[in-house]
C-alpha positions as CSV (number, residue, x, y, z in Angstrom):
1,M,156.1,99.9,130.3
2,Q,157.6,99.7,126.6
3,P,157.2,102.3,124.5
4,I,155.0,102.0,122.3
5,L,157.6,103.4,119.1
6,P,161.0,103.8,119.7
7,G,162.2,107.2,120.6
8,L,158.6,107.8,122.3
9,S,159.2,107.7,126.8
10,P,156.7,105.0,128.4
11,S,153.7,106.9,129.4
12,P,150.1,105.8,130.8
13,A,146.7,106.7,128.8
14,V,143.3,107.0,129.3
15,L,140.9,106.1,126.3
16,F,137.3,107.3,126.6
17,D,134.3,108.6,124.4
18,E,131.1,110.0,124.4
19,R,129.4,106.8,124.9
20,G,130.8,105.3,128.8
21,R,131.5,106.8,132.0
22,P,133.5,108.5,133.0
23,D,132.6,110.7,129.8
24,F,134.6,114.4,129.7
25,R,132.4,115.8,131.5
26,D,133.1,113.2,134.6
27,V,137.1,113.6,134.0
28,F,137.2,116.8,133.4
29,G,135.7,117.7,136.8
30,A,137.4,115.2,138.2
31,L,140.8,116.4,137.7
32,A,139.5,120.0,138.2
33,S,138.9,119.0,141.7
34,T,142.1,118.4,142.3
35,A,144.3,120.8,140.7
36,S,145.4,124.5,141.5
37,D,146.1,125.7,138.2
38,I,144.1,124.6,134.6
39,A,145.8,126.1,130.9
40,T,142.8,125.3,128.2
41,A,143.1,125.2,124.4
42,V,139.9,124.8,122.5
43,T,138.8,125.9,119.5
44,R,135.2,127.4,120.3
45,V,133.9,127.8,123.6
46,R,130.4,127.2,123.9
47,L,129.2,129.2,127.7
48,S,125.0,127.3,127.6
49,T,127.0,123.8,128.1
50,V,129.8,124.6,130.2
51,D,128.3,123.8,134.1
52,L,131.6,123.2,136.5
53,S,130.6,123.8,139.6
54,T,131.2,125.1,142.7
55,R,132.7,122.6,144.2
56,E,134.8,121.7,141.4
57,L,136.8,124.6,140.5
58,E,137.0,125.6,144.7
59,R,141.0,125.2,144.3
60,V,141.7,126.4,141.1
61,E,143.5,129.6,141.6
62,H,144.0,130.4,137.8
63,F,142.3,128.9,134.9
64,R,143.5,130.2,131.8
65,V,141.9,129.3,128.4
66,L,142.7,130.0,125.6
67,V,140.4,130.3,122.5
68,A,140.6,130.1,118.5
69,E,137.4,131.1,117.0
70,M,135.8,133.6,119.2
71,N,132.1,135.1,117.8
72,A,131.0,137.9,120.2
73,L,127.4,137.6,118.5
74,Q,127.1,133.8,119.9
75,L,127.9,134.4,123.2
76,D,126.5,136.7,123.9
77,S,122.7,134.5,122.5
78,E,124.4,131.6,125.1
79,A,124.9,134.1,127.8
80,R,121.3,135.9,127.3
81,G,119.8,131.7,126.8
82,L,122.1,131.2,130.3
83,Q,120.2,133.8,132.5
84,A,116.7,133.3,131.1
85,D,116.5,129.6,132.0
86,P,117.0,129.9,136.4
87,R,118.8,126.3,136.8
88,R,121.6,127.6,134.2
89,A,121.9,131.1,135.5
90,P,123.9,130.7,138.2
91,N,126.7,128.5,135.5
92,A,126.8,132.4,133.9
93,E,127.2,134.1,137.2
94,R,129.7,131.7,138.6
95,L,131.9,132.6,135.6
96,Q,131.3,136.4,135.5
97,G,132.4,136.1,139.2
98,L,135.7,134.0,138.6
99,L,136.4,136.7,135.7
100,E,136.4,139.1,138.4
101,S,138.3,137.3,141.1
102,G,141.4,137.5,138.3
103,R,140.6,133.2,138.4
104,L,139.6,133.4,135.1
105,E,141.9,134.5,131.8
106,I,140.2,134.5,128.8
107,R,142.3,134.8,125.7
108,S,142.0,134.7,121.9
109,A,144.6,133.0,119.7
110,P,142.9,132.8,115.9
111,L,146.3,132.2,114.2
112,A,147.8,130.2,116.4
113,G,146.4,126.4,115.3
114,W,145.9,123.9,117.5
115,S,145.2,120.8,117.2
116,P,143.4,118.7,119.1
117,D,141.9,121.0,121.9
118,F,143.4,120.2,125.3
119,T,143.8,121.3,129.2
120,V,146.3,120.6,131.6
121,F,145.8,120.7,135.1
122,S,148.3,121.4,137.3
123,G,148.8,121.2,141.3
124,P,151.4,122.5,143.6
125,G,154.1,120.1,142.2
126,G,153.4,121.6,139.1
127,P,151.6,120.0,136.0
128,A,149.7,116.1,136.9
129,A,147.4,115.4,133.7
130,V,146.3,116.9,130.1
131,L,143.2,115.7,128.8
132,V,143.4,116.0,125.2
133,G,141.3,115.9,122.7
134,F,137.5,116.2,121.9
135,H,135.6,119.3,124.4
136,S,132.4,119.2,125.4
137,F,130.1,119.2,128.4
138,E,126.9,118.5,126.5
139,R,125.5,115.1,127.2
140,P,124.0,113.4,124.9
141,Y,127.4,114.2,123.0
142,P,125.7,116.7,119.4
143,H,126.9,114.4,116.9
144,R,127.2,110.5,116.0
145,G,130.3,110.5,117.2
146,P,132.9,108.9,117.8
147,A,134.7,111.8,119.7
148,L,137.3,110.2,121.4
149,A,140.3,111.8,124.2
150,A,142.1,110.9,126.3
151,V,144.0,111.7,129.9
152,H,148.2,110.9,129.9
153,G,150.4,112.4,133.0
154,E,153.2,114.5,134.1
155,E,155.8,114.1,131.8
156,A,152.6,114.5,129.2
157,A,151.0,117.6,130.9
158,R,154.9,119.2,130.7
159,L,155.1,119.1,127.1
160,A,151.1,120.6,126.6
161,A,152.0,122.8,129.0
162,R,155.0,124.1,127.4
163,R,153.2,124.7,124.1
164,H,149.9,125.9,126.0
165,E,152.2,129.2,127.3
166,D,153.7,129.5,123.6
167,A,150.6,130.4,122.5
168,W,149.5,132.4,125.6
169,V,151.2,135.1,125.6
170,R,151.2,135.4,121.9
171,A,146.8,135.5,122.7
172,H,145.2,138.2,123.4
173,D,143.0,138.9,126.3
174,V,139.0,139.0,126.1
175,G,138.2,138.3,129.1
176,P,136.6,141.8,130.1
177,A,134.4,142.0,126.9
178,V,133.5,138.3,127.9
179,W,132.4,139.9,131.4
180,S,131.0,142.4,130.0
181,I,129.0,140.2,127.7
182,L,128.0,138.5,131.1
183,S,127.1,141.3,132.6
184,K,124.5,142.9,130.1
185,A,122.9,139.2,129.9
186,R,122.1,139.1,134.1
187,S,121.5,143.2,133.6
188,R,119.1,142.1,131.0
189,A,117.7,139.0,132.6
190,L,117.1,140.9,136.4
191,R,114.7,144.0,134.3
192,E,112.5,141.2,132.8
193,R,112.0,139.7,136.0
194,V,111.6,142.8,137.3
195,S,109.4,143.8,134.6
196,G,107.5,140.7,134.2
197,A,106.8,140.2,138.5
């Protein structure tokens, strides 16, 4: 394989968009199901669209999420919406359980500034793949597009893992705040179900 530009090492990548299959949700889920460690750097998180299954996360020992923008009011609204929907409530409860177990960590780095969003998937041998580009679980994609992302192999994943670690050590822990938001939304939903019964 020839490098695209002189000085760059040749590296295979797969580009995909929001219209085809597999889409972002499919690719993320497939990579997560084989990973023991996931390191994500995203501009913002939308709780209402994250729907990773227990099966996809069963091998994951560490899931580190780095966010640039976090709005507690928005998260609270989304958590209450998830808990009000019996089909989606398990997603919020799964996230809360991951936070409680320590398998999920969330840090905020509002001044770090990265582009584009990326996720590194690692196994016992280290970084194996990096997903770079738009990060959206929502179907259909909420914008007119295009929304492009690419999966790169080990060499790119090692570089992305180093850059994630650089930002991670300077970020501050917001996991307890997110857990509190999820916990309050769950308690509120339980009280409403009991009083409505």
